[in-house]
N, C-alpha and C positions, 0 to 999 in steps of 0.2 A: 461561399467553404469558410475565408477567413473570420468571418463576421460570426460564425458557427462553433468556427471555434476557439473564437474569444469566451463566446455566449457563455459555453460549456465549463473552460473553463477557470471563468469568473465564482461561474458555480458552486463548483462542486470546493473551490476551493473555500467561498463563502461558506459553505456548509459544512466543512472542518472547522474553521474557523470559529466559528458556530457553538457546533459540538465541540468542541476543546472553554470555550469561553466558562472560568469560573463559574459553581448558582452559588447560587445564597447557601447561607450556615443554616443546615434545621435548628428548629427548638433541640432544647436539649435533651435526653432522650436516659434512661435509667442504663443505667451502665450494661455491657454483657454482660455472660457471664462464662461465656464460654474465649477462646483465646480466635481472634483474629485471622481470618484465613489467608494466605498469599494473595500478593494484588499479583496481578499481570504483570507490569515490571516489575526489576528485583525492586526491593525495598529502600536499600541508599540511596540508587537512583532516581526514585521516587518522590522520595523528602528532597531533593536538588528540585526537578522540574519536572509535569507532566508534559513539554514537548523535547520531542528526538529529533534527528537529525540523522539521518544515512543515506546508506550509497544499495542498489539493488541491482545487478549485473548494469550495473553506467551512469545508471537514470537517481539522480538524486532527490529528493524524498524529505518529507515527517512521519514526525506521527502522533497524535495526540489520543492520549490520556481520553475517553469520558467514560470508562465506569472503571473497577475492578477488575472486571473480566475479559471488557472491548476495547481497540484503536481505532483510528480511521487515520491509515499512510495516506499521503496523496507526495504527487511526482507531477516534474516538468520536465521534459528535457528537446532543445531547442536548435540546432545545428542548419551551418547555414554552406555547404560543400563543394555550391559557386553561383555563382550572380544570380543563376536562372531557378537554384533548387536550394528550395528552402522545408524542413524537416522539423516537424513538429509532435513531440511524445507526449500522450496525458492521463498519466492513470492514476487509479484511487481504489483504494482494497479496503472491505471490514476483519477487521480480526477479532473474535471469538477465541477465549484461553479453553483448552481442554482438561490441560491439568500441570501437573508438574513429577515430575522423578529425577530426583534426587537436586544436582543444578540444573537441570532438563525441564525451558519450559514447553511446553507442546501446544500447538492453536492448529484451528482451519479457519479459512477465511474466502472471503468474495471480493471476486477482483471484476472495474470496468478497464476498457485500455480502447481510445482513441491515437490512432497515428496519421497525421498526412505530408503527406511529400512527393517527391516527384519518385516513379520506378518504372526504369527503360523506358525514362524518356515523358514519363504520361501522365497527367495528374490519376492521384494514389489514395486510399483511404481506407481503414483498415478499422473497424470495429470492432471490439473485441472482449468476451466473460467469459473469468476460468474462477471455476472451484477448486484448494489449495488448500493441504497440511503444509505445518511451517516445525525444525524444534527451532531450537536458540538455547544460547549457551553466554554466559557473563566471559570475558576473560580477565576482563581487570572491575574496577568497582563503577566506571564510568563508562563499559564498549560489552557491549553485544556481540557477537559473531550468525547467521541462523543460518539455513538451508531450507528453501520451497520445494513444493513436487504439487504442480498443479493438475491433478486427479481429473477434474472433467475443461473442455475449451471448445469456444462455441466464437468463428471467428467468422465475419463477414465483410468482405473484400470487393470495391468497387474499383477499379483497376480500366480508363479508358472506356466510359461510361458504362460495361460491363462488373455485374453484380454476381458473386460466387461466394456461397456459405460454406464453410466446414468444419467439422467438426472434432476431437484428439477425447481417449481415455490412458491419459500418463505416459502413451510414446508418440506422440506429438514433438515438431524442435521446440528445443528451448521450453522443455515441460519445466525441468529442472535450471536453480539456478541461487545461488549466494549471496549473501548482504554484511555488511556490517554496518549496527547504530550504537552513534554517541547521544550518551544523556545528558544536559547542557544541566 
């Protein structure tokens, strides 16, 4: 299981790094006739760096801006509660901008998560898939706060050899959470 978790982590981080890599400059085109639309991130922050760090529900992550309407978040948490209990939490989310209402940016996203560790003394693995909506607000030039609501969730839990699948629609536990992002 540890090898699979490590492989998944390397795969997700590699894909996120590839998506965030700078693209070759396009050939010069005719100047635009209209003003450009608002970008996914705040203009001041985007001019500084396309990479953002944040904390969401206790899990640190990095955000990679793919284009003006899409971003990828990748998070990883490891803790060792005692010598026999190592917990690993790995997640990734694709975010798509819906629009902007005043200073508030709205988006929707799809997330995939993997948790592996011990639960009630037995080996446990949880694989999750969620669809969410989000609203974000820049409180400073390079600091943004946000809230997410998972509208749909699907989880597969494997505990001590038994597997169960559950789903939620807005009402599941942990469906609403908040976070903070810092633009470097």
